[in-house]
C-alpha positions as CSV (number, residue, x, y, z in Angstrom):
1,M,120.9,35.3,90.4
2,D,121.8,35.0,87.2
3,L,119.9,37.1,84.7
4,A,121.4,36.7,81.2
5,M,120.0,37.7,78.2
6,A,120.6,36.6,74.3
7,H,124.3,38.3,72.5
8,H,121.5,39.5,69.8
9,T,119.1,41.7,72.6
10,G,122.0,42.9,73.7
11,L,123.6,43.6,70.8
12,R,119.8,45.6,69.5
13,L,120.3,47.6,73.3
14,A,124.0,49.1,72.7
15,E,121.9,50.1,69.3
16,I,119.4,51.9,71.0
17,A,122.3,53.4,72.8
18,G,123.9,54.7,70.7
19,L,121.1,56.1,68.9
20,L,120.0,58.2,72.2
21,L,123.9,59.6,72.8
22,V,123.7,61.2,69.2
23,F,120.1,62.2,70.4
24,G,121.7,63.6,73.1
25,G,124.6,65.4,71.4
26,I,122.5,67.0,69.4
27,W,120.1,68.4,71.4
28,L,122.9,69.5,73.7
29,A,124.5,70.8,70.8
30,A,121.2,72.7,69.7
31,A,120.3,74.1,73.2
32,Q,123.5,76.2,72.9
33,F,122.1,78.3,70.1
34,P,121.2,81.5,71.7
35,R,117.9,82.9,69.8
36,M,116.0,78.5,70.0
37,R,113.4,78.5,72.6
38,M,113.8,76.6,75.8
39,Q,118.2,76.0,76.2
40,T,117.3,74.4,79.8
41,G,114.9,72.2,78.3
42,R,116.7,71.0,76.1
43,T,120.4,70.4,78.5
44,V,118.0,68.6,80.6
45,I,116.5,66.2,77.7
46,A,120.4,66.1,76.8
47,G,121.1,64.6,80.4
48,L,119.0,62.2,80.3
49,A,119.0,61.0,77.2
50,F,122.8,60.3,77.7
51,A,122.0,58.6,81.1
52,S,119.6,56.5,79.4
53,A,122.2,55.6,76.8
54,G,125.1,54.7,80.1
55,V,122.2,52.3,81.8
56,L,121.0,51.0,78.4
57,L,124.5,49.8,78.2
58,I,125.9,48.8,81.1
59,I,122.5,46.5,81.4
60,A,124.0,45.2,77.5
61,V,127.5,44.8,79.0
62,H,126.7,43.0,82.0
63,W,123.9,41.0,81.5
64,A,124.2,39.9,77.4
65,H,128.1,39.4,77.9
66,F,128.1,41.9,75.0
67,G,131.5,44.1,74.6
């Protein structure tokens, strides 16, 4: 079964993945400040953002033939 999506959709997924990477990086950096609250929670959120970005990039590359 070949699930294809439009090239434009693949571009949008890749853009969202890029934004998630930026968001995750900022949150991971913020978790390293000792005086900020919820350091562990920020690290978990950053990890989820990175994982979501990876999944979106895999979908964009595989099904939208982006890349």
